[in-house]
N, C-alpha and C positions, 0 to 999 in steps of 0.2 A: 728398070724404071717402071713404076706402077702407073698404069693408065687410069685416069679418073673417068668415071662415067658421067655422061651429060645428065641433066635433070630428066630428060625424056627416057634415057636408058635406065636410070635409077627407078623411075616410075614403072617401067615395063618389068624390071627385075622384081620389084615388090609385088606386082600383080602376078607374076609367074610363081612366086613363093606362096602367095595366098591360094592360087589354083592347085599347086602341088600339095599343099597342106590339106585342102579339101579332098583331093583325089585319094590321099593316104587315108583320111578319115572314112570315106565311104567304102573304100576297098577293105579296110580293116573291119568295118561293121559287117560287111558281107562275109569275110573270112571267119569271124568269131564263131558263128554256129557250126561251120565246118570243122574248126579246130576242136570244139566240144565233141563233135561226132567222132573225130579221130580218137579222142580220149575214151569215149564210150566203146569204140571198136577195140582199142588196146586192152581195155579192162574185160572185154568179152561180153559186154551187154548190148552190142550192136553188131549184127551179122555183116560180113564183108560186102555182100551184095547190096545191102542198104547203104553202106558207106560209099560204094562206087557210084550209086545213083545220086547221092548227095554231092559227090565230087563233080559229076556231070551237071547237076543243077547249078553249082557254084560257077562252073566254067561258062555256062550260058549267061549267068548274071554278070560275070566279069566281062564278057563280050559286050553286054549292054553298057557297062561303065565305060569301056574303051570307046564305044561309038559316041557316047555322050561327050566324052572329052575330046574326041577327034573331030567331030562334026558340028558341035555347037559353036555359034559365033563367040569370039573371045569376050566381047563386052557382056554378053548375056551370061556366059559361064562365070566370069568374074563376079558379076552381081549375085548370082546364085551362091557361089562360094562364100562371099561376104555375108550373105543372109544366113546361111547354114552355120557359119563360124561365129556369128554374132558381131560382125565387124562393119556393118553398114554405117556409112557416114550420113549426116543430115542431108548432104547434097545428093547422095545415092537415093535416099528415101524420097526427096522432093522430085528429082528428075525421073524416077521410075515408079511412081506411086501406083499406076495402073497395073504394071507387070508384077510388082510385089504383091499387090492385092490378089491378083490371079493365082499367085503361088501360095496364098494363104498367110502372107505376112501381115501382122498387126503391129502398127506403130504404138508403142507403149510410152512414148515420151510426152 
């Protein structure tokens, strides 16, 4: 028997999906330059010691991403994810105008 989610559970699941999508986006953005560096290393245009330094720098960046997702309040993280993914609702904008402005968001409606 399939258990139906309550509206509160559905909302929480949707929020988690948005946060997961945002996490994937910023992690992949951080990984892309490293990937390009691996290609340069493989082609012989980047020395291995430079690649290892870039790996180390990515690791530090990834630790920062981890901290942001582990220690930021859920509501704030969700709002940031919605802003970065272009999914803010009118209610989000109205209720969080000061914070969004602090983050550099400009309402273009």
